[in-house]
C-alpha positions in Angstrom: 22.1 21.6 24.6 20.6 19.3 22.5 17.1 19.3 21.2 14.4 16.5 22.5 13.9 13.8 20.2 10.7 14.4 18.4 10.8 18.5 18.9 11.2 19.1 15.0 9.3 22.0 13.2 7.8 19.1 11.3 4.6 17.1 12.4 5.5 13.2 12.8 2.5 10.6 12.0 1.4 8.8 14.4 2.7 4.7 14.5 -0.5 3.6 13.5 -0.9 5.9 10.7 2.6 5.0 9.6 1.8 1.2 10.3 -1.0 1.7 7.8 0.7 3.2 5.1 3.6 0.2 5.6 0.5 -2.3 5.2 -1.0 -0.7 1.8 2.5 0.1 0.3 3.3 -3.7 0.7 0.1 -4.7 -1.0 0.6 -2.4 -3.7 3.6 -3.6 -4.6 3.2 -7.2 -4.0 6.6 -7.4 -1.9 6.5 -10.8 -0.3 5.6 -10.8 3.9 9.3 -11.2 5.2 10.4 -7.2 3.3 10.3 -5.2 5.9 8.5 -2.1 5.5 9.6 1.0 8.2 8.7 4.6 8.3 12.3 5.0 6.6 11.2 2.8 4.2 11.7 5.1 0.3 9.4 3.9 -2.4 12.3 3.1 -4.7 14.3 1.1 -2.6 11.2 -1.0 -2.1 11.2 -1.3 -6.0 8.6 1.2 -7.1 8.5 3.1 -9.8 6.5 6.7 -10.8 3.3 4.5 -11.5 3.9 2.6 -8.2 3.9 5.6 -6.3 0.8 6.8 -8.3 -1.4 4.0 -7.2 0.2 4.1 -4.0 -1.0 7.4 -3.5 -4.6 6.3 -4.6 -4.8 3.7 -2.6 -3.6 5.8 0.7 -6.3 8.4 -0.7 -8.9 5.7 -0.3 -7.9 4.5 2.8 -7.7 7.6 4.7 -10.9 9.3 2.6 -8.3 12.1 1.3 -7.1 13.9 -1.6 -3.6 13.9 -2.3 -2.8 17.0 -4.9 -0.6 16.1 -7.6 2.4 17.9 -6.5 2.0 16.8 -2.9 2.2 13.0 -4.4 5.3 14.4 -6.1 7.0 14.9 -2.8 6.7 11.5 -1.2 9.8 9.6 -1.2 9.5 7.7 1.9 6.9 6.1 4.0 7.1 8.3 6.7 6.4 11.2 4.0 3.2 9.6 3.3 2.0 9.4 6.9 2.9 13.1 7.3 1.0 14.4 4.6 -1.7 11.8 5.2 -2.1 13.6 9.0 -1.9 16.9 8.0 -4.5 16.3 5.2 -7.1 14.4 7.7 -6.6 17.3 10.1 -7.1 19.7 7.4 -10.2 18.0 6.3 -11.8 17.5 10.1 -11.1 21.2 10.8 
């Protein structure tokens, strides 16, 4: 019997969080409005270098009032990775 969709061990971020991250990524990378950014979008594929990624993380920290450790920031490759990490940190902060 196949596992139900979304029953993976890792927590998936809420769609609103993913949308906010997409918006921040588009703004930080100065992407055109036509550029499609989704949870599966890889920062590298969108043209981000390591400095851009640092700036994206800083933008996310500001937007969500969280602090991302450097080693966590280095593990972020996609919009979904960032959104999942944000929700984990926000949850931890409010606990």
